[in-house]
N, C-alpha and C positions, 0 to 999 in steps of 0.2 A: 397641538402639532399642525403645523399649515399642510395643506394638500401641495406637493410638488408637481406642479405642470410642467416644468422645465425637463423631466425625464420619463420615460413610458412607465407605466403602472408594472406592478409584478404579474407575471402570466399567471394563467389559471393552472396550468401544468408544463413544467420544464421537460424537453425532450430526451429524458431517460429512457432507455430500453428498460421493458418489464422487469427485467432480472436485475436490473440496476436498483429500480424503486424498491424491488423485493429485498435486496441487501440491504439498501439504506434503511427500510423499516425495521428489519430486522435487529440491525446493530442498534439501531434508537431503542427498540424495546428492551434490549440486554443491558443498556445503560442508562435505562430509567431508574428513578428513584423510589423505591416503595416504602412508604408510610401505611403501616397495617396493610388493608388489602387495598389500598391507593395506590396507585402508579401516577408519576408526575415526571412529565418531560418536556421539552422545548422542541416542537414540531416544525420542520420547514413547511412552508405554505402550500408548496407542488405536492405534498402529500396529503393535504388534507380537502375534502369535498363535502357538499351538502347533496344529501339526498331528498330529491324534492317530492318523491312518491309519499313520506310522510311529513315532511318538514313546511314550514310556511313560507311563501315567497319572502325574498328580499324586501325589507322594508324602505323607505323613503329617508328615513333618518340615517342610513348609511353615511350619507356626505357630512351630514353634522357630526357624527361619531370620529369621522376621517379627519375633519378640521381641527377638534378638539381632543385628538387621541392622546392617552396617557398611560403608557405601558403601568404604571404603578395603581391605575384604576381598574385597568381592564380586566383583571383577575383570569380564572383560568377556563378555557374553553373545555367543554367534556364533549370527547370523543369516544370513537368506539373503533377497534382495529378490525379491518375485513381481511383475513388472511389470504382469501380467494383473489381478493385486488391488489392485496400490498400497499392498501390507503387506509386513511382514519377517517371514517364517516362523521361530522358534526353533529352532534344530538342537541347541545346548547350552546350558541356563540356565534350563529350563522353572519349576523350583521358585523359583528367585531372582525369576523375573517373578511367579510367583504372590504370593509374599512380598512384593513392592513394592507391589503391588496390595493388598495386605490393609492394609498400613500408609501407602497414600494418597501414594507417591512418583509424581511426573509423568513420569518418565523414567530410563533406565537407558543406561551406555556399553556398545556393541556393536561387535564386529569383524563387518564386513559382507561378505558375499559375494556375487555377481551372476552373471546369466547360467546359473543352475544349473535343471535340470529338479526336478521333486520326486523321481523316482527318483535323481537324483545328490546330492540334500540327504539320503536316506534312507541312501546310501551312506557319506557324510560323519559322519551320526548315528553309525551304527556302527563307524566308524572310532575313535571318540573314546576308547572304552574300551580299545582296542590299542593307543593312541598316550601312553597316560597310565600313569605309575609313580604308584600311590596311596603316600601315606604311611603307613609301618608305625605301630603304636602306639609304637614306641622314638623313630621320626622325631619324632612329634607331641610326646611327651615333651621331647625335646631341645630342640625351638623354643619351647615353652611355658616351659620354664626359662630359657633365653636372652630371653625376653620379661617374665619377673619375675613369673609366674604363681604365687602362695603356694601354691596346693595342690600345683602341679608340683614346685616346690622343696622342700615338705615332705616328698612321696614319694621324691625322690630322696635326700635327705639320711636317710630311714629306711632305704633300701636301701644305701646308704653304711655306714651304723651296725652291718649286717650283712655286710658285704662282699659284697653280691649283685651281679653284673655284668649289666647293663641292655642293653648293647650287645652284641649276641649276637658269640659267636666260635665257635671251634671244640670247646673244652672243656663239658662239660656242668656242670663243678665251679663251685658257689655262680652257677650261672645261672638268672635266672627269664624262664620262657618263657609267662608267662601276665600281661603287663604291663597290658592291659586289667583283666582281672578283679581283678589287685592294687589296682590304682587306684581301682576301682569299692567294693572294701573300705577302702580307706583314707579315702574321703570319707564312708563310713557309720560307722567306727569306727577311728580310727587306733592307739588302743590296743590294740584287737582285732587288726589286724594286725600291731603290733609284736610282741603275745604269739606269733602264728601263727609270725613269722620265727624267734623264740627257741625254738620247740620245735624248730621243723625245724632250727636248729643245734644244739642239746643232743642231738638225737639222731643227729647227723651224717649227716642225710639230705642237707644243703647240699652234701656232697662226692658224693653219689649220683645216677644217671641220674633224671631226672624229681623230683628232691628239691624244687625251686622249680616246681612246676606246678600247673594247675588241680587235678589228682588228689590234691594233698597239701594246698593253701592252701585250697581251698573246704570241703572235710571238716571240717578244722582249726577255721576261722572258723565254720563252720556249729554246730561243738560250744561253741566258746567263747560266742555267741550263744544257745546253749539252756541253758546255763548261767548265763547273765547274769553272765558274768567271774568266777565262782568257780572261779579256777585251781589251788587247793589242791586241790581234790577230783578235777579233771580231772587234773593232772599226776602225783599219787599213784600211780595206775593206767595212764595212757594213754604217759606217757613212758618207763617201762621195757620195756613192751611195743615201743613204737617202736624202742628201743636194740636190741632183739633182731634186728630184721628190716629188709632193705632196703626203701624204698618200692615197688618193683617188684613185690616179693615177696608185700606184703602188699595190693597189688591185685589180684593173682593170687587170693590167698587169699580175698579180699573178694569178688571177683566169681563163685570158685566156692561161697562160702557163700550169698550172696545173688542167685542166677541170675535173669537178667530184668531187674536192675536195671542202671543206666547206671553206668559206674566210680565217678562221684564220688558218686552215690546209695549205692553199695555200699561204698565206703570211709567215708562218714559213717555209714553203718547199723552197720559193722562196729566203728567207733570209737566209738560211740553204746555199744554193748553192752559194750565193753570198759571203758568208765568207770560204767557202772551193773554191773557185774559180772555180767552173763547172758549170757555166752560161754563156751565152752569156750576153754582155751589156745590160742594160735595154732598150736604144735607139734602138739598134739593133732587140731586142725582137719585139718591137712594130710594126716591119715591117710586 
């Protein structure tokens, strides 16, 4: 859903009198649907608020949530009815609430808790992350493939082309351990990532520990980008060097030569010097 810039955003609070708010809140509570001990209701945004005495600040991703807002994916906000204020404090869903205001939605579906103190609300908020199992990047990819997303399907097919295992098992052989990074590179340049996978396989790094890791994929993608896809020049020098040494050992040498660099930066620097012919042999550098 796109942000409607032609109209004003939904206000934080409408100009109802307090007794009007209370009548509205009590009417909503009286008409909520109860499923066991859970209350579900559609609450107007003007009756919702975020208590920042225990809540985290609004995140920068609110704009993205607003741009892509889909009511079918938004789920229920978790709120607590505060009788003294005749308002509903948001325990979980503050970013969705801010995004809904931004695009002018009048209301959101909520799971409603009652008879909680502010201290109890804070405890429920703190327990949210403890009780939530976050999706891994591979879980997300699997769901997106099933949903028919073109980019996800294309990335999975590219991995299949090189025999890469996406769903992590015990063996390190042919196992991709940086799905999020690899997908980002696929979005930037799918052919570039194909070349990276090809280099790893031709060097037999695909069977080695950390063969398909951020420490190999990122440096190779950086080299490919820096040389504008001139693969012949890169391969003539870099591939023979890769074939002589395991990726973990090259990482060790890179880190020793480029002390103070991060591992990925050190590997990128080492590979760049090999391609440019400006570094001693790896055998000599080990002395």
